[in-house]
C-alpha positions as CSV (number, residue, x, y, z in Angstrom):
1,M,-9.0,-30.6,-6.6
2,L,-7.0,-27.3,-6.5
3,L,-9.5,-25.7,-8.4
4,G,-12.3,-26.7,-5.9
5,F,-10.7,-25.5,-3.1
6,V,-10.1,-22.1,-4.5
7,I,-13.7,-21.9,-5.2
8,L,-14.7,-22.7,-1.7
9,Y,-12.1,-20.5,-0.3
10,L,-13.5,-17.8,-2.5
11,L,-17.1,-18.5,-1.1
12,I,-16.1,-18.9,2.7
13,S,-14.5,-15.4,2.3
14,V,-17.5,-13.9,0.9
15,G,-19.7,-15.1,3.7
16,I,-17.2,-14.3,6.3
17,G,-17.4,-10.8,4.7
18,L,-21.2,-10.7,4.6
19,Y,-21.3,-12.0,8.2
20,A,-19.0,-8.9,9.4
21,A,-21.4,-6.7,7.4
22,T,-24.1,-7.3,10.2
23,R,-22.0,-4.9,12.7
24,V,-22.0,-2.4,10.5
25,H,-24.7,0.4,11.7
26,N,-23.4,3.7,10.6
27,T,-20.5,5.4,8.8
28,K,-18.1,5.2,11.6
29,D,-18.4,1.2,11.9
30,F,-18.1,1.3,7.9
31,A,-15.1,3.2,8.1
32,V,-13.2,2.6,11.2
33,A,-14.9,-0.6,12.8
34,G,-16.4,1.6,15.5
35,R,-12.8,2.0,16.4
36,S,-13.0,-1.4,18.8
37,L,-10.4,-3.6,17.3
38,P,-8.2,-5.5,19.7
39,L,-4.3,-6.1,19.5
40,P,-4.1,-9.3,17.6
41,V,-6.9,-7.9,14.8
42,V,-4.9,-4.8,14.7
43,T,-1.8,-6.4,14.1
44,A,-3.2,-8.7,11.5
45,T,-4.8,-5.9,9.6
46,V,-1.7,-3.8,9.6
47,F,0.3,-6.5,8.1
48,A,-2.2,-7.1,5.5
49,T,-1.8,-3.3,4.7
50,W,0.6,-4.4,1.9
51,F,1.2,-8.0,2.1
52,G,-0.5,-8.5,-1.0
53,A,0.4,-8.8,-4.7
54,E,3.4,-7.1,-4.6
55,A,4.7,-8.9,-1.4
56,V,4.3,-12.4,-3.2
57,L,4.6,-12.3,-6.8
58,G,6.2,-8.8,-7.4
59,I,9.1,-8.4,-4.5
60,S,10.1,-11.9,-5.1
61,A,10.3,-11.4,-8.9
62,T,12.1,-8.6,-8.5
63,F,14.5,-9.3,-5.9
64,V,15.4,-12.5,-8.7
65,K,16.2,-10.4,-11.1
66,E,17.9,-7.1,-9.2
67,G,18.6,-8.5,-6.0
68,L,18.0,-6.8,-2.0
69,R,19.1,-3.5,-3.8
70,G,16.0,-3.7,-6.5
71,V,13.5,-3.9,-3.5
72,V,14.7,-1.2,-1.2
73,A,11.2,0.7,-1.8
74,D,9.2,-2.4,-1.1
75,P,9.6,-4.2,2.0
76,F,12.3,-1.9,3.3
77,G,10.9,1.5,2.7
78,S,7.2,0.1,3.5
79,S,7.7,-1.6,6.6
80,L,9.6,1.6,8.0
81,C,6.6,3.3,6.8
82,L,4.5,1.2,9.1
83,I,6.9,1.4,12.2
84,L,7.2,5.2,11.8
85,A,3.6,5.7,11.5
86,G,3.3,3.4,15.1
87,L,5.7,5.5,16.7
88,F,5.2,9.2,15.3
89,F,1.5,9.6,13.8
90,A,-0.4,6.8,15.6
91,P,-0.8,8.7,18.9
92,R,-1.6,11.9,17.5
93,F,-4.0,10.7,14.9
94,Y,-6.1,8.5,17.3
95,R,-6.3,11.6,19.9
96,L,-7.8,13.2,17.2
97,N,-10.7,10.9,16.5
98,L,-11.2,11.7,12.9
99,L,-12.8,9.8,10.3
100,T,-10.2,10.3,7.4
101,V,-6.6,11.6,7.1
102,G,-8.2,14.4,4.9
103,D,-9.9,15.7,8.0
104,F,-6.8,16.2,9.4
105,Y,-5.7,18.9,6.6
106,R,-9.1,20.6,6.9
107,L,-8.9,20.8,11.0
108,R,-5.2,21.9,10.8
109,Y,-5.3,24.2,7.7
110,D,-8.4,24.8,5.3
111,R,-10.9,23.4,2.4
112,R,-8.4,23.6,-0.3
113,V,-5.5,21.6,1.6
114,E,-7.8,19.1,2.8
115,V,-9.4,18.5,-1.2
116,L,-5.8,18.6,-2.6
117,C,-4.2,16.3,-0.5
118,T,-7.6,14.1,-0.6
119,L,-7.2,13.8,-4.4
120,A,-3.8,13.1,-4.3
121,V,-4.4,10.1,-1.7
122,V,-7.1,8.8,-3.9
123,A,-5.1,9.1,-7.0
124,S,-2.2,7.0,-5.3
125,Y,-4.7,4.0,-4.9
126,L,-5.6,3.8,-8.7
127,G,-2.2,1.5,-9.5
128,W,-2.2,-0.2,-5.9
129,V,-5.6,-1.9,-6.1
130,A,-5.0,-2.2,-10.0
131,A,-2.0,-4.4,-8.8
132,Q,-3.9,-6.1,-6.8
133,F,-6.6,-7.3,-9.4
134,K,-4.1,-8.4,-11.8
135,V,-2.8,-10.9,-9.3
136,L,-6.2,-12.2,-9.1
137,G,-6.5,-12.7,-12.4
138,L,-3.1,-14.5,-12.6
139,V,-3.8,-16.9,-9.8
140,L,-7.5,-17.8,-11.7
141,N,-5.7,-18.3,-14.7
142,V,-3.2,-20.6,-13.6
143,V,-5.3,-22.5,-11.2
144,T,-7.7,-23.2,-14.3
145,D,-4.9,-23.8,-16.4
146,G,-5.8,-21.0,-18.7
147,G,-9.8,-22.2,-18.7
148,I,-10.4,-18.3,-17.1
149,S,-8.2,-16.2,-18.8
150,Q,-6.1,-13.1,-16.8
151,P,-8.8,-10.6,-17.9
152,L,-11.8,-12.3,-17.2
153,G,-9.9,-13.6,-13.7
154,M,-9.5,-9.7,-12.9
155,I,-13.2,-9.0,-13.3
156,V,-14.2,-12.2,-11.3
157,G,-11.8,-11.6,-8.5
158,A,-12.9,-7.7,-8.3
159,V,-16.4,-8.7,-7.9
160,I,-16.0,-11.1,-5.2
161,V,-13.7,-8.7,-3.0
162,L,-15.8,-5.9,-4.0
163,T,-19.1,-7.8,-2.8
164,Y,-17.8,-7.9,0.9
165,T,-16.3,-4.8,1.0
166,T,-19.4,-3.0,0.0
167,F,-21.7,-4.6,2.6
168,G,-19.0,-4.8,5.5
169,G,-16.7,-1.9,5.1
170,M,-13.4,-2.0,7.9
171,F,-15.4,-4.8,9.9
172,S,-15.1,-7.5,6.9
173,V,-11.8,-5.7,6.3
174,A,-10.6,-6.7,9.7
175,I,-12.1,-10.0,10.4
176,L,-11.0,-11.3,7.2
177,D,-7.6,-10.2,7.8
178,F,-7.4,-11.7,10.8
179,V,-8.5,-15.2,9.6
180,Q,-6.5,-14.7,6.4
181,I,-3.1,-13.8,8.3
182,T,-3.0,-17.6,9.7
183,V,-3.4,-18.9,6.0
184,I,-0.8,-16.4,4.8
185,M,1.8,-17.7,7.5
186,G,1.1,-21.0,7.7
187,G,0.8,-21.6,3.9
188,L,4.1,-19.8,3.1
189,L,6.1,-21.5,6.0
190,Y,4.9,-25.1,4.6
191,I,6.2,-24.2,1.2
192,A,9.3,-22.9,2.1
193,S,10.1,-26.1,3.8
194,V,9.2,-28.3,0.7
195,I,11.0,-25.9,-1.6
196,S,14.2,-25.9,0.3
197,G,14.4,-29.5,0.0
198,L,14.2,-29.5,-3.5
199,A,16.9,-26.8,-3.9
200,G,19.2,-28.6,-1.5
201,G,18.4,-26.7,1.8
202,V,18.1,-23.3,3.0
203,G,22.0,-22.6,3.6
204,T,22.5,-23.7,-0.4
205,V,20.0,-21.2,-1.6
206,V,21.5,-18.2,0.8
207,A,24.7,-19.1,-0.3
208,H,24.2,-19.2,-3.8
209,A,22.1,-15.8,-3.9
210,A,25.2,-14.3,-1.9
211,Q,27.7,-15.3,-4.3
212,A,25.6,-13.8,-7.4
213,G,25.4,-10.6,-5.3
214,K,21.5,-10.6,-4.8
215,L,22.2,-10.1,-1.2
216,E,24.0,-6.8,-1.3
217,L,21.7,-3.9,-0.1
218,F,23.7,-0.8,-0.2
219,P,25.1,0.6,-3.5
220,P,28.5,1.4,-4.3
221,P,30.0,4.9,-2.1
222,S,29.3,7.1,-4.9
223,F,26.7,10.3,-5.2
224,N,25.2,8.9,-8.6
225,A,24.2,5.6,-6.8
226,W,23.2,6.8,-3.8
227,I,20.9,9.5,-4.6
228,P,18.3,7.0,-6.9
229,F,18.9,4.6,-3.8
230,I,17.6,7.1,-1.5
231,G,14.8,8.3,-3.6
232,A,13.2,4.7,-3.9
233,W,13.7,4.4,0.0
234,V,11.9,7.3,0.6
235,T,9.2,6.9,-1.8
236,M,7.6,4.2,0.1
237,M,8.8,5.0,3.6
238,F,7.6,8.6,3.6
239,G,4.8,8.6,0.6
240,S,2.9,6.0,2.4
241,I,2.2,7.6,5.6
242,P,-0.5,10.1,4.6
243,Q,-2.3,6.9,3.3
244,Q,-6.1,6.5,4.1
245,D,-5.7,2.9,4.7
246,V,-3.0,3.1,7.3
247,F,-4.9,5.5,8.8
248,Q,-7.9,3.7,9.1
249,R,-6.0,0.8,10.4
250,I,-4.3,2.5,13.3
251,T,-7.7,4.5,14.0
252,S,-9.8,1.3,14.4
253,A,-8.0,0.3,17.4
254,K,-9.6,0.1,20.7
255,N,-7.4,1.9,22.2
256,E,-4.0,4.5,21.7
257,A,-2.0,1.8,23.2
258,T,-3.3,-0.9,20.6
259,A,-2.9,1.1,18.2
260,V,0.6,2.1,18.4
261,R,1.4,-1.6,19.3
262,G,-0.5,-2.9,16.4
263,S,1.5,-0.9,14.0
264,L,4.8,-1.8,15.7
265,L,3.9,-5.4,15.4
266,G,2.4,-5.7,12.2
267,G,5.3,-3.7,10.4
268,S,7.9,-6.0,11.8
269,L,5.8,-9.0,10.7
270,Y,5.4,-7.9,7.0
271,F,9.3,-6.7,6.9
272,L,9.9,-10.5,7.9
273,F,7.7,-12.3,6.0
274,C,8.3,-10.8,2.9
275,F,11.8,-12.6,2.7
276,V,9.8,-16.1,2.3
277,P,8.5,-15.1,-1.2
278,M,12.1,-14.1,-1.9
279,F,13.4,-17.0,-1.0
280,L,10.8,-19.5,-2.8
281,A,11.5,-17.4,-6.0
282,Y,15.0,-17.5,-6.0
283,A,15.2,-21.4,-5.2
284,A,13.2,-21.8,-8.1
285,T,16.0,-20.7,-10.2
286,L,18.1,-23.7,-8.5
287,V,15.5,-26.3,-9.1
288,D,14.9,-25.9,-12.6
289,P,17.6,-23.2,-13.7
290,A,16.5,-23.4,-17.5
291,R,12.6,-23.3,-16.9
292,F,12.6,-20.2,-14.4
293,L,15.5,-18.2,-16.2
294,A,13.3,-18.0,-19.5
295,L,10.3,-17.3,-17.4
296,L,12.1,-14.5,-15.9
297,E,12.6,-13.1,-19.3
298,T,8.9,-13.5,-20.4
299,D,6.7,-12.9,-17.4
300,S,8.8,-12.8,-13.9
301,Q,5.2,-12.8,-12.0
302,L,4.8,-16.5,-13.2
303,V,7.9,-17.9,-11.4
304,L,6.5,-18.4,-8.1
305,P,2.9,-20.2,-9.8
306,T,4.9,-22.3,-11.9
307,L,7.1,-23.5,-9.6
308,I,4.5,-24.6,-6.9
309,L,2.6,-26.4,-9.9
310,E,5.4,-28.0,-11.5
311,H,7.3,-29.0,-8.4
312,T,5.2,-29.7,-5.3
313,P,2.5,-32.1,-4.5
314,I,-1.3,-31.1,-4.3
315,A,-1.2,-30.3,-0.7
316,A,1.5,-27.6,-1.0
317,Q,-0.5,-26.5,-4.0
318,I,-3.5,-25.6,-2.1
319,M,-1.6,-24.3,0.7
320,F,0.3,-21.6,-2.0
321,F,-2.6,-20.6,-3.5
322,G,-4.7,-20.1,-0.4
323,A,-2.0,-17.9,1.0
324,V,-2.0,-15.9,-2.4
325,L,-5.6,-15.4,-2.6
326,S,-5.7,-14.5,1.2
327,A,-3.0,-11.8,0.9
328,V,-4.5,-10.2,-2.1
329,M,-8.1,-10.2,-1.2
330,S,-7.1,-8.9,2.4
331,C,-4.9,-6.0,0.8
332,S,-7.5,-5.3,-2.1
333,S,-10.2,-5.1,0.3
334,A,-8.8,-2.4,2.4
335,T,-7.2,-0.4,-0.5
336,L,-11.0,-0.2,-2.2
337,L,-12.5,1.0,1.0
338,A,-9.8,3.7,2.0
339,P,-9.9,5.7,-1.2
340,A,-14.0,5.3,-1.4
341,V,-14.1,6.7,2.1
342,A,-11.7,9.6,1.7
343,L,-13.6,10.7,-1.3
344,S,-17.0,10.6,0.3
345,E,-15.8,12.3,3.3
346,N,-13.5,14.9,2.2
347,V,-14.7,15.9,-1.6
348,L,-18.2,14.9,-2.3
349,K,-20.0,15.5,1.5
350,P,-19.6,19.1,1.8
351,W,-21.3,19.3,-1.8
352,I,-24.2,17.6,-0.5
353,P,-26.4,19.4,1.9
354,R,-28.1,17.8,5.1
355,L,-27.2,14.4,4.3
356,N,-28.0,12.2,7.1
357,D,-25.6,9.2,8.4
358,S,-27.7,6.7,6.6
359,E,-27.6,8.5,3.4
360,F,-24.0,9.2,3.8
361,L,-23.3,5.4,4.3
362,R,-25.1,4.9,1.3
363,L,-23.1,7.3,-0.9
364,M,-20.0,5.8,0.4
365,R,-21.1,2.6,-0.9
366,V,-21.4,4.2,-4.0
367,V,-18.6,5.8,-4.7
368,L,-16.8,2.4,-3.6
369,V,-18.3,0.6,-6.5
370,V,-17.6,3.6,-8.9
371,F,-14.0,3.7,-7.8
372,A,-13.5,-0.5,-8.4
373,A,-14.6,0.0,-12.0
374,A,-12.2,2.7,-12.6
375,V,-9.4,0.6,-11.0
376,L,-10.4,-2.8,-12.9
377,A,-10.4,-0.6,-16.2
378,I,-6.9,0.4,-15.4
379,A,-5.5,-3.2,-14.5
380,L,-7.3,-4.5,-18.0
381,W,-5.3,-1.7,-19.7
382,S,-1.9,-1.5,-18.2
383,D,0.7,-3.9,-19.1
384,A,3.1,-2.7,-16.0
385,S,4.5,-5.0,-13.6
386,I,2.7,-5.7,-10.1
387,Y,6.3,-4.0,-8.6
388,K,6.2,-0.9,-10.7
389,L,2.4,-0.5,-10.4
390,V,2.8,-0.6,-6.7
391,V,6.1,1.7,-6.0
392,N,5.1,4.4,-8.5
393,T,1.6,5.2,-7.1
394,Y,3.4,6.5,-3.7
395,K,5.4,9.3,-5.8
396,V,1.9,11.7,-5.9
397,T,1.5,11.6,-1.7
398,L,5.0,12.0,-1.3
399,V,5.2,15.1,-3.1
400,V,1.9,16.6,-2.3
401,A,0.6,15.0,1.3
402,F,3.4,14.3,3.2
403,I,5.3,17.8,4.3
404,P,1.7,19.4,5.0
405,L,1.1,16.2,7.4
406,L,4.5,16.4,8.9
407,A,4.9,19.8,9.5
408,G,0.8,20.2,10.7
409,L,1.6,17.7,13.6
410,Y,5.1,18.8,14.6
411,W,5.5,22.5,13.3
412,P,3.4,25.0,15.1
413,K,4.6,27.8,12.5
414,A,3.2,25.7,9.7
415,T,0.3,27.8,7.8
416,T,-2.2,27.5,5.4
417,Q,-0.5,29.5,2.9
418,G,2.6,27.2,3.7
419,A,0.6,24.1,2.9
420,V,-0.8,25.3,-0.1
421,T,2.7,26.3,-1.3
422,A,4.1,23.4,-0.3
423,I,1.6,21.4,-2.6
424,A,2.2,23.3,-5.7
425,A,5.9,23.6,-5.1
426,G,6.1,19.7,-5.0
427,L,3.7,18.7,-7.4
428,V,4.8,21.1,-10.2
429,T,8.6,20.2,-9.7
430,W,7.4,16.5,-9.8
431,L,5.4,16.8,-13.0
432,V,8.1,18.7,-15.3
433,L,10.8,16.4,-13.8
434,E,9.1,13.5,-14.8
435,L,8.5,14.8,-18.4
436,I,12.1,16.1,-19.2
437,S,14.0,13.9,-16.9
438,P,16.0,11.0,-18.8
439,A,15.4,7.5,-17.5
440,D,18.4,7.4,-16.1
441,A,18.7,10.6,-14.0
442,V,20.6,10.8,-10.8
443,W,17.8,12.9,-9.1
444,P,14.5,10.9,-9.1
445,P,11.8,13.7,-9.7
446,Q,10.0,12.5,-6.8
447,L,12.7,13.2,-4.4
448,V,13.0,16.8,-5.8
449,G,9.7,17.2,-5.5
450,L,9.7,16.2,-1.9
451,L,12.9,18.8,-1.5
452,A,10.7,21.5,-3.2
453,S,7.4,20.6,-1.1
454,A,9.5,21.2,2.4
455,A,11.2,24.9,0.8
456,G,7.5,25.5,-0.2
457,M,6.3,24.9,3.2
458,V,9.1,26.9,5.1
459,C,8.9,29.6,2.4
460,G,5.2,30.2,2.3
461,S,5.1,30.0,6.3
462,Q,7.9,32.4,7.2
463,L,7.9,34.7,4.3
464,P,4.5,36.4,4.9
465,Q,5.5,36.6,8.8
466,Y,8.7,38.3,8.0
467,L,7.2,40.5,5.3
468,C,4.9,41.7,7.7
469,A,7.3,42.2,10.9
470,N,9.6,44.0,8.5
471,K,7.0,46.4,7.2
472,Q,6.0,47.1,11.0
473,R,9.4,47.9,11.6
474,T,9.7,50.2,8.4
475,G,6.5,52.1,9.5
476,R,7.8,52.8,13.0
477,G,11.1,53.9,11.9
478,S,9.4,56.3,9.4
479,G,7.4,57.6,12.1
C-alpha cells in the first residue's frame, strides 16, 4: 500500500508539472514564471527553497548528534538569508527586471565579473542537488524494503524530477511547490502528534533534550568557540544570498510588494517547520533508545524513516513519505533549474550569435539535462552526509559572489577592478586555507576568505583613485 501510494504520488507530480509546461511560451516564462506569481505561491516557493533533503533528514540527524549548536548554519543561517533577501535585496532585484543574478554583475561591473560569479554560483549547486538526489534514492530504497537500491533510486528520482522541470521550468516549480507545501505541513504535523504520544508527549521530549544540552545554541564565551560558530552561521546566511534560485523565486512575483512579503513569510515558515523533523528525530531516541542510538552511529539519515516504518500505522507512513517526497522534489526541481538558467544566460549565450528566444529556450533545456547528469554522478559517487553536502556548497559563493553583490547594490564607489580583486582575494585565500588549515582550526577558511574579499573590494576600488589623485597633486606641485 505504501509503495502504491508513492508511485501514485510521483505520477501525479509529473502530471502537474507537465500541465504547468503548457504555460511556458518563452524564456521569461521558463526562468521566472513570467513574473506573475501571487503571494501564496511566492511564499510556498520561497519556503521550498531549502525545505528539502537536509531539512527533513539532514538537519534532524545532525541535531540529535550535536544539538542546536550543530545546526546553526541551517536552519538559523538559511532562514535569516531569506529574510535578509526580502528586506534588503528583493526590492532592488525586482526593479532591475533581470533574468538572472549574473545579469546584475554584468550591468554593474563587466563580463569578467559576470562569468566568474556565475560559475561560482553554478558550482555551489552541485552538492546541493546531489543531496536531494541522495534522499530520493534513500526514500525509494526504504519504501520498497530494499527492492530498489539507493543508487537506482537516485537515478529514478532524478529522471522524474528532470522530466517535469525540463518542460515546465519555473511554472512547474511554483505550482508544485504550492501543492506540496500542503502535504509537507499537514504530513509533518500529523506525524509529530503520533510520535509525541509514543515518546510521552512534547514536554517530555523537550525536557529530555534540554537536560542533554541539545537546546544550547550559543557556544561558551571564548574566542576559539565563537569564531567557528560565526563562520558556520555566516556561510549559509550570506553565501546563499547570491543564489540563482533565491533570485528566481523573488523575481517571479507579480509585483515588488509580493516579492518582499513572500520572501519574509517563506523564510519565517522555513525556520519554524525545520523544528518539526528535529523533534521527530530526537523523539525516536526516546521511543527505542538502543535501536536509534545504534543507527546514529551507522547511518543517522535512516533514523526518521526507520522510526516511521517500525512504530507508526500505515496512514502515518503514507503522510511521512508523502511529505518527504514533496519536500525533496520541490527543492530539487528549483535547484536544477537555477544553475541551468544562469549557465545558459551568463556563460553560454554570449558565445552563440543571433540566438532567438525559442532557440535560447531549447539551450536552457539542454543545459538542464547535462547539469542533472553531472549532479547525479556526484550523488552516486559521494559518501558525504546530506547535511555536509548542503552546508559546504555555499562556501564558494560566500567568498566569490557575496561581496561584489553587496557592494554593487549599496556602495556607489565599488568598481570593476574592486570586484575582480575581491573575487581573486576571496577565492585564493579560501582555497589555500582549505588545503593547509587543520580540521580543528579556529578560523574557518571561508570566513577568512570573506574578509579577504571585502578587503579586496575596498582596496581594489579605492587604491587606483587614491593613486590617481596623488599623481595629480604631485604634478600640480612640480609645475
